[in-house]
C-alpha positions as CSV (number, residue, x, y, z in Angstrom):
1,M,55.1,-57.3,-124.8
2,R,58.5,-55.7,-125.6
3,K,59.2,-52.6,-123.4
4,A,61.0,-49.5,-124.6
5,S,64.0,-48.4,-122.5
6,A,62.5,-45.0,-121.8
7,A,59.2,-43.2,-122.1
8,A,60.9,-40.7,-124.4
9,A,61.0,-43.4,-127.1
10,L,57.3,-42.7,-127.7
11,L,57.2,-38.9,-127.5
12,A,57.2,-36.8,-130.6
13,L,59.4,-33.7,-130.6
14,L,57.3,-30.6,-131.2
15,V,59.1,-27.8,-133.0
16,F,57.3,-24.5,-132.7
17,A,57.5,-21.7,-135.2
18,G,55.9,-18.2,-135.2
19,G,53.9,-16.3,-132.5
20,A,50.9,-17.2,-130.4
21,S,48.5,-16.4,-133.2
22,A,50.1,-18.8,-135.7
23,R,51.6,-21.9,-134.1
24,S,52.8,-24.7,-136.3
25,F,54.5,-28.0,-135.6
26,T,56.9,-30.4,-137.1
27,I,56.8,-34.0,-136.0
28,V,60.2,-35.6,-135.7
29,P,59.7,-39.4,-135.9
30,T,61.1,-41.5,-133.1
31,H,61.5,-45.2,-132.6
32,Q,58.4,-46.7,-131.0
33,A,58.3,-50.0,-129.1
34,A,56.0,-52.7,-130.5
35,L,52.5,-52.4,-129.2
36,P,49.9,-55.1,-129.0
37,G,47.4,-55.5,-131.8
38,Y,43.7,-54.9,-131.6
39,Q,42.5,-58.3,-132.9
40,T,43.0,-60.1,-129.5
41,P,42.6,-58.9,-126.0
42,N,45.3,-59.3,-123.3
43,A,45.8,-62.8,-121.9
44,S,45.1,-63.1,-118.2
45,G,48.1,-61.7,-116.2
46,S,50.0,-60.5,-119.2
47,I,50.2,-56.8,-118.1
48,N,51.5,-55.1,-115.0
49,V,49.0,-52.6,-113.6
50,P,49.1,-50.2,-110.6
51,F,47.9,-51.5,-107.3
52,P,45.3,-50.7,-106.3
53,L,44.1,-49.8,-109.8
54,S,41.2,-47.6,-108.5
55,V,43.5,-45.1,-106.6
56,A,44.7,-42.0,-108.5
57,P,48.3,-41.1,-108.3
58,E,49.3,-38.3,-105.8
59,Q,50.6,-36.2,-108.7
60,P,48.4,-36.8,-111.8
61,A,50.1,-36.3,-115.1
62,V,49.5,-33.0,-116.9
63,R,49.7,-32.4,-120.6
64,S,49.6,-29.3,-122.6
65,Y,47.2,-29.0,-125.6
66,E,50.1,-29.4,-128.0
67,E,51.3,-32.5,-126.2
68,L,47.7,-33.9,-126.2
69,L,47.3,-33.2,-129.9
70,S,50.5,-35.1,-130.6
71,L,49.4,-38.0,-128.4
72,W,45.9,-38.3,-130.1
73,H,47.5,-38.3,-133.5
74,R,50.1,-41.0,-132.6
75,A,47.6,-43.3,-131.0
76,G,45.1,-42.8,-133.9
77,D,47.7,-43.5,-136.5
78,T,48.8,-46.6,-134.7
79,Y,45.4,-48.2,-134.5
80,G,43.7,-46.6,-137.5
81,V,41.2,-44.6,-135.5
82,P,40.3,-40.9,-136.2
83,W,42.4,-38.8,-133.8
84,Q,39.4,-36.4,-133.5
85,V,37.4,-39.2,-131.9
86,L,40.1,-39.9,-129.3
87,A,40.3,-36.2,-128.6
88,A,36.5,-36.0,-128.1
89,I,36.4,-39.0,-125.8
90,N,39.3,-37.5,-123.8
91,K,37.4,-34.3,-123.3
92,I,34.1,-35.9,-122.5
93,E,35.4,-38.6,-120.2
94,S,38.0,-36.7,-118.1
95,D,38.0,-33.1,-119.3
96,F,41.5,-33.6,-120.7
97,G,42.7,-35.3,-117.5
98,R,41.3,-32.9,-115.0
99,N,38.5,-35.2,-113.7
100,M,39.8,-38.7,-113.7
101,G,37.6,-40.3,-111.1
102,P,37.0,-43.0,-110.1
103,S,33.5,-42.3,-111.4
104,S,30.4,-43.4,-109.6
105,A,30.4,-46.5,-111.8
106,G,34.1,-47.2,-111.0
107,A,35.7,-46.0,-114.3
108,V,39.2,-44.6,-113.9
109,G,41.9,-42.6,-115.6
110,W,42.4,-40.4,-118.6
111,M,39.9,-42.2,-120.8
112,Q,37.7,-43.7,-118.0
113,F,38.2,-47.4,-118.4
114,M,36.3,-49.9,-116.2
115,P,39.0,-52.0,-114.4
116,D,38.0,-55.3,-116.0
117,T,38.0,-53.6,-119.5
118,W,41.5,-52.2,-118.7
119,L,42.8,-55.7,-117.9
120,R,41.7,-56.9,-121.3
121,W,42.7,-53.9,-123.4
122,G,45.1,-51.8,-121.4
123,L,48.7,-51.4,-122.5
124,D,52.1,-49.9,-121.7
125,A,52.5,-47.2,-124.4
126,N,55.3,-45.2,-122.7
127,G,57.6,-48.2,-122.0
128,D,57.8,-47.8,-118.3
129,G,56.8,-51.4,-117.6
130,L,53.3,-50.5,-116.3
131,A,50.0,-50.5,-118.1
132,D,48.5,-47.5,-116.2
133,P,45.1,-46.0,-117.0
134,W,46.1,-42.9,-115.1
135,N,48.9,-42.3,-117.5
136,P,47.8,-40.3,-120.6
137,D,50.0,-42.2,-123.1
138,D,48.8,-45.6,-121.9
139,A,45.2,-44.6,-121.6
140,V,44.8,-42.9,-125.0
141,F,46.6,-45.7,-126.9
142,A,44.5,-48.2,-125.1
143,A,41.3,-46.3,-126.1
144,A,42.4,-46.4,-129.7
145,R,43.1,-50.1,-129.5
146,Y,39.7,-50.7,-127.9
147,L,37.9,-48.7,-130.6
148,A,39.7,-50.5,-133.3
149,A,38.7,-53.9,-131.7
150,A,35.1,-52.7,-131.6
151,G,35.0,-52.1,-135.3
152,A,36.2,-48.5,-135.8
153,H,37.6,-49.2,-139.2
154,E,34.2,-50.2,-140.5
155,D,31.7,-48.3,-138.4
156,I,33.0,-45.6,-136.0
157,S,29.6,-45.0,-134.5
158,R,29.3,-48.6,-133.5
159,S,32.7,-48.6,-131.9
160,V,31.9,-45.4,-129.9
161,F,28.6,-47.0,-128.8
162,A,30.7,-50.0,-127.6
163,Y,32.8,-47.6,-125.5
164,N,29.6,-46.2,-123.8
165,H,26.3,-47.8,-124.5
166,A,24.2,-44.7,-125.1
167,Q,23.2,-43.0,-128.4
168,W,23.4,-39.6,-126.8
169,Y,27.0,-40.4,-126.0
170,V,27.8,-41.4,-129.6
171,D,26.2,-38.1,-130.8
172,E,28.2,-36.0,-128.4
173,V,31.5,-37.7,-129.3
174,L,31.0,-37.4,-133.0
175,G,29.8,-33.8,-132.7
176,L,32.8,-32.8,-130.7
177,A,35.1,-34.7,-133.1
178,S,33.6,-32.6,-135.9
179,D,34.5,-29.5,-133.9
180,F,38.2,-30.6,-133.9
181,G,38.2,-30.4,-137.6
182,A,38.5,-32.7,-140.6
183,G,41.5,-34.4,-142.1
184,A,44.2,-36.6,-140.7
185,N,47.0,-34.0,-140.9
186,F,48.8,-32.7,-137.8
187,D,47.3,-29.2,-137.7
188,F,47.0,-27.3,-134.5
189,T,45.1,-24.5,-136.1
190,A,42.1,-26.8,-136.8
191,S,41.8,-27.5,-133.1
192,Q,42.4,-24.1,-131.7
193,A,38.7,-23.3,-131.5
194,V,38.1,-26.3,-129.1
195,F,41.1,-25.5,-127.0
196,R,40.2,-21.8,-126.8
197,L,36.7,-22.8,-125.6
198,D,38.1,-25.2,-123.1
199,E,40.3,-22.4,-121.6
200,L,37.4,-19.9,-121.6
201,Q,35.1,-22.4,-119.9
202,H,37.5,-22.9,-117.0
203,K,38.3,-19.2,-116.7
204,I,34.5,-18.5,-116.6
205,A,34.1,-21.1,-113.8
206,A,36.9,-19.4,-111.8
207,A,35.3,-16.0,-112.5
208,R,32.0,-17.2,-111.2
209,R,33.6,-18.5,-108.0
210,D,35.2,-15.0,-107.6
211,V,31.8,-13.3,-108.0
212,A,30.2,-15.7,-105.5
213,R,32.9,-15.2,-102.9
214,A,32.9,-11.4,-103.2
215,R,29.1,-11.3,-103.2
216,E,28.7,-13.5,-100.2
217,A,31.3,-11.5,-98.2
218,V,29.3,-8.3,-98.3
219,P,26.1,-9.6,-96.4
220,R,28.4,-11.3,-93.8
221,L,30.2,-8.0,-93.2
222,E,27.0,-6.1,-93.1
223,R,25.5,-8.5,-90.5
224,R,28.7,-8.1,-88.4
225,I,28.5,-4.3,-88.6
226,A,24.8,-4.4,-87.5
227,A,25.7,-6.7,-84.6
228,A,28.5,-4.4,-83.5
229,A,26.3,-1.4,-83.8
230,D,23.7,-3.1,-81.6
231,R,26.4,-3.9,-78.9
232,Q,27.7,-0.4,-79.2
233,L,24.2,1.1,-78.5
234,R,23.8,-1.1,-75.4
235,L,27.2,0.0,-74.1
236,E,26.4,3.7,-74.8
237,L,23.2,3.4,-72.8
238,R,25.2,1.9,-69.9
239,A,27.8,4.6,-70.2
240,G,25.1,7.3,-70.0
241,N,24.1,6.1,-66.5
242,P,25.3,8.9,-64.1
243,R,25.6,6.5,-61.2
244,I,28.4,4.3,-62.7
245,S,32.0,4.8,-61.5
246,T,34.7,6.6,-63.4
247,A,36.6,3.4,-63.9
248,E,33.5,1.6,-65.3
249,F,32.8,4.6,-67.6
250,S,36.4,4.5,-68.9
251,E,36.1,0.7,-69.5
252,L,32.9,1.2,-71.4
253,E,34.3,4.0,-73.5
254,S,37.3,1.8,-74.4
255,R,35.0,-1.0,-75.6
256,I,32.8,1.5,-77.6
257,T,35.9,2.8,-79.3
258,G,37.0,-0.7,-80.2
259,L,33.6,-1.5,-81.7
260,E,33.7,1.8,-83.7
261,R,37.1,0.8,-85.1
262,A,35.9,-2.7,-85.9
263,Q,32.9,-1.3,-87.8
264,A,35.2,1.1,-89.7
265,R,37.4,-1.8,-90.7
266,D,34.4,-3.8,-91.8
267,R,33.0,-0.9,-93.9
268,S,36.4,-0.6,-95.5
269,Q,36.3,-4.3,-96.2
270,I,32.8,-3.9,-97.8
271,E,34.2,-1.2,-100.1
272,T,37.1,-3.6,-101.0
273,R,34.7,-6.5,-101.6
274,Q,32.4,-4.4,-103.7
275,A,35.3,-3.3,-105.8
276,D,36.3,-7.0,-106.1
277,L,32.8,-7.9,-107.1
278,A,32.7,-5.2,-109.8
279,A,36.0,-6.3,-111.2
280,A,34.9,-10.0,-111.1
281,L,31.6,-9.2,-112.8
282,A,33.4,-7.2,-115.5
283,R,35.8,-10.1,-116.1
284,L,32.9,-12.6,-116.1
285,Q,31.0,-10.6,-118.7
286,S,34.1,-10.1,-120.8
287,L,34.8,-13.9,-120.8
288,K,31.2,-14.7,-121.6
289,S,31.4,-12.3,-124.6
290,E,34.5,-14.1,-125.7
291,L,32.8,-17.5,-125.3
292,S,29.9,-16.4,-127.3
293,T,32.2,-15.4,-130.2
294,A,34.3,-18.5,-129.9
295,S,31.3,-20.8,-129.8
296,V,30.5,-20.3,-133.4
297,A,33.5,-22.2,-134.5
298,A,32.9,-25.2,-132.2
299,P,29.3,-25.6,-131.3
300,T,29.5,-29.0,-129.6
301,A,32.5,-27.9,-127.5
302,A,30.6,-24.8,-126.5
303,S,27.8,-26.8,-124.9
304,F,30.1,-28.3,-122.2
305,G,29.4,-26.8,-118.8
306,G,26.3,-25.0,-120.1
307,A,22.6,-25.5,-119.8
308,M,21.4,-29.1,-120.4
309,S,18.1,-29.3,-122.2
310,S,15.5,-32.0,-122.5
311,G,12.4,-31.2,-124.5
312,D,11.1,-27.7,-123.5
313,Y,13.0,-27.8,-120.2
314,V,16.5,-26.9,-119.1
315,F,18.0,-28.2,-115.8
316,P,18.4,-25.0,-113.6
317,V,21.8,-25.8,-112.2
318,G,24.9,-26.3,-114.4
319,G,27.9,-28.6,-113.6
320,G,26.7,-32.1,-114.3
321,P,26.0,-35.2,-112.1
322,D,29.5,-35.3,-110.6
323,T,29.0,-32.0,-108.8
324,V,25.2,-31.5,-108.7
325,S,22.9,-33.6,-106.5
326,V,19.4,-33.6,-105.0
327,A,17.3,-35.7,-102.7
328,H,13.8,-37.0,-103.5
329,T,12.4,-35.2,-100.5
330,H,12.9,-31.9,-98.6
331,H,13.4,-31.5,-94.8
332,D,10.4,-29.2,-94.3
333,Y,7.8,-29.0,-97.2
334,P,7.7,-29.9,-100.9
335,A,10.8,-28.4,-102.5
336,A,14.2,-29.4,-104.0
337,D,17.5,-28.5,-102.5
338,I,19.9,-28.9,-105.4
339,A,23.4,-29.0,-104.0
340,A,26.2,-27.5,-106.2
341,P,29.5,-25.7,-105.7
342,E,29.4,-22.0,-104.8
343,G,29.2,-20.0,-108.0
344,S,27.8,-22.7,-110.2
345,P,25.7,-21.2,-113.0
346,L,21.9,-21.0,-112.8
347,F,19.5,-21.0,-115.7
348,A,15.8,-20.4,-116.4
349,L,14.3,-23.8,-116.4
350,A,11.9,-23.0,-119.3
351,D,10.5,-20.2,-121.4
352,S,9.2,-17.9,-118.7
353,V,8.5,-14.4,-117.4
354,V,10.1,-13.0,-114.2
355,V,7.3,-12.4,-111.7
356,D,9.4,-11.1,-108.8
357,V,12.9,-10.8,-107.6
358,Y,14.5,-10.7,-104.1
359,T,17.7,-8.7,-104.3
360,D,18.7,-7.7,-100.7
361,G,19.5,-11.2,-99.5
362,S,17.3,-10.9,-96.4
363,G,14.7,-13.3,-95.3
364,R,14.7,-17.1,-95.5
365,C,15.0,-17.1,-99.3
366,G,18.0,-14.8,-99.5
367,I,18.7,-13.6,-103.1
368,G,16.2,-15.1,-105.4
369,L,13.5,-14.9,-108.1
370,K,10.1,-16.2,-109.1
371,L,9.4,-17.3,-112.7
372,Q,6.0,-18.0,-114.4
373,L,6.1,-20.5,-117.2
374,D,3.9,-20.4,-120.3
375,S,1.8,-23.2,-118.6
376,G,1.1,-20.9,-115.8
377,A,3.2,-22.8,-113.2
378,E,5.4,-20.6,-111.0
379,Y,8.8,-21.6,-109.7
380,V,10.8,-19.9,-107.0
381,Y,14.7,-19.9,-106.9
382,C,16.4,-19.1,-103.5
383,H,19.8,-18.7,-101.9
384,L,21.6,-17.2,-105.0
385,S,25.0,-15.5,-104.5
386,Y,24.4,-13.3,-107.5
387,L,21.4,-12.3,-109.6
388,E,21.9,-11.3,-113.2
389,P,21.0,-7.5,-113.7
390,S,18.8,-8.5,-116.6
391,V,16.5,-10.5,-114.3
392,V,13.9,-8.0,-113.3
393,P,10.1,-8.2,-112.9
394,G,8.4,-8.5,-116.3
395,A,11.5,-9.7,-118.1
396,A,10.9,-12.5,-120.6
397,L,13.5,-15.3,-120.4
398,A,14.2,-18.1,-122.8
399,A,14.8,-21.6,-121.5
400,G,18.5,-21.8,-120.5
401,A,19.0,-18.0,-120.0
402,S,21.5,-17.2,-117.3
403,V,19.8,-16.0,-114.1
404,G,22.6,-16.0,-111.6
405,L,24.9,-18.1,-109.5
406,V,24.5,-20.7,-106.7
407,G,25.1,-19.4,-103.2
408,S,23.9,-19.7,-99.6
409,T,22.2,-16.3,-98.9
410,G,19.3,-16.3,-96.6
411,H,18.6,-19.3,-94.3
412,A,21.0,-21.8,-95.9
413,T,23.6,-24.1,-94.4
414,G,25.6,-24.4,-97.6
415,P,25.6,-23.6,-101.3
416,H,22.5,-24.9,-103.1
417,L,19.5,-23.9,-105.2
418,H,16.3,-24.1,-103.3
419,L,13.7,-24.8,-106.0
420,Q,9.9,-24.9,-105.3
421,F,6.5,-24.4,-106.8
422,S,4.6,-21.3,-105.8
423,P,2.6,-22.3,-103.8
424,A,4.6,-25.3,-102.7
425,V,1.9,-28.0,-103.4
426,S,4.2,-30.7,-104.8
427,Y,7.8,-31.7,-105.3
428,P,9.6,-30.5,-108.4
429,Q,11.6,-33.7,-108.3
430,E,8.4,-35.6,-109.2
431,E,8.0,-33.8,-112.5
432,P,8.9,-35.9,-115.5
433,W,11.1,-33.1,-116.9
434,F,13.1,-33.0,-113.7
435,Q,13.6,-36.8,-113.6
436,S,14.7,-36.9,-117.2
437,F,17.9,-35.1,-116.1
438,A,18.9,-37.8,-113.6
439,G,22.4,-39.0,-114.4
440,V,22.8,-36.3,-117.1
441,A,22.6,-33.0,-115.1
442,F,22.4,-34.3,-111.5
443,S,22.7,-37.4,-109.3
444,W,20.3,-38.5,-106.6
445,Q,21.6,-38.2,-103.0
446,D,19.2,-40.8,-101.5
447,A,18.9,-43.4,-104.2
448,P,20.9,-45.0,-107.1
449,T,21.0,-42.7,-110.1
450,P,19.7,-44.6,-113.2
451,T,21.6,-44.9,-116.4
452,P,20.8,-41.8,-118.4
453,R,18.6,-42.2,-121.4
454,R,19.1,-38.8,-122.9
455,I,18.7,-38.7,-126.7
456,A,20.6,-35.9,-128.4
457,P,19.7,-34.7,-131.9
458,K,21.5,-36.9,-134.5
459,K,24.2,-35.2,-136.6
460,E,25.5,-36.7,-139.8
461,R,29.2,-37.7,-139.4
462,R,31.1,-39.3,-142.1
463,F,34.4,-41.2,-141.9
464,T,36.5,-42.2,-144.9
465,V,39.3,-44.7,-145.3
466,V,42.3,-42.5,-146.3
467,G,45.2,-44.9,-146.3
468,I,47.1,-47.9,-144.8
469,T,49.1,-47.8,-141.7
470,S,52.4,-49.7,-141.3
471,A,52.0,-50.1,-137.5
472,H,49.8,-53.1,-137.9
473,S,49.9,-54.8,-141.3
474,G,46.6,-54.5,-143.1
475,S,44.8,-52.2,-140.7
476,R,43.2,-49.2,-142.3
477,V,43.6,-45.6,-141.2
478,V,40.2,-44.0,-140.9
479,G,40.2,-40.2,-141.4
480,F,37.4,-37.9,-140.1
481,T,35.6,-35.7,-142.6
482,R,32.7,-33.4,-142.1
């Protein structure tokens, strides 16, 4: 394969015009090194790859939305693949390069190639002499090449299925591709809704963590104040003994004064944390309102990071199988301890009514709630860091309604949702609805996680041949249309 002298030979120059509300671009064509065709995979040993291939670089590449849009267009044009499909796969597989693995299955890089697949279809798109799945240019161009080889020109659904053998995956990719907009033209405006949603989702995740940290700090400070007050009382009782010496009395008075000052500092810290909590909650609610408005323009993109549904049920913890996990058993009695990062969103697992709430954070459960489903079954949630104000006894909740955030209040050694029946007569993990989310919403801690078999509602997606590309003689450019 002929190599370009510099990576810049492949990069398009983006010329911006106007303000933030109306950005436009002009592509200035540059010379591009010859790239391999899609009809034949790489011969054994024909490409140079990083060693070891499964280790991420110390400083992963970062690309702006504008740079990614240019990259998807260039790769799509080169191999006759809808750029929207490349964009969707990039989002689903690595969250635009934020989570590049290796995955539990061993997939790596920007577009999550398995190493053996990369050896057959990987390429050096930026001309640096290395076919690197951790490099966005190499990975996106290789994905376009692979999709073309899998029949993208004739049947885009079939080629996406070849990328990941699951119908739900095909539906999600094509649904997100539709969100990016129709047409093959280089138009940032058509993609702004998806990019705006991506920004909001990550800002909301950060705001949730801020809420959780602020909320968790208050009970810790209150416990410290209570312990200091208890010590102070014991010291005051000793100081009240008329038989102690003047020196001992002075020493006790000094310690009492120190405890009083420490309590005053902690009370001041509580006020600060409560102000931080109020500000974080206000920011979270504002961002959620923005997300609700923005979601109308890109419904598939809006579903990322939200509640995952299967039939009448929703998995109660958001975040996905890379961050959410659970064991088949519990250390004490039938229950599920669903581990997830502090501040992860929690949802009503089905249509239900709130039976009770635990708001003060005391007791073994900490902050929590009890739901009664239409079937009559009752579930208890424990150890929340935050409970939504709308979650009150008697409130009717739809499946997927936000109920709070993951925390570690009460008797907990780390952030997780303790989920159990009331009374705890059996394991929630044994319920068919729970197990249907394995590999989709969570991974098993104590056993292999099966390949997910989730079936998403089919959406009609149409792809139309719109022209001929000169990059590879005779290959068709397939444009995405709604």
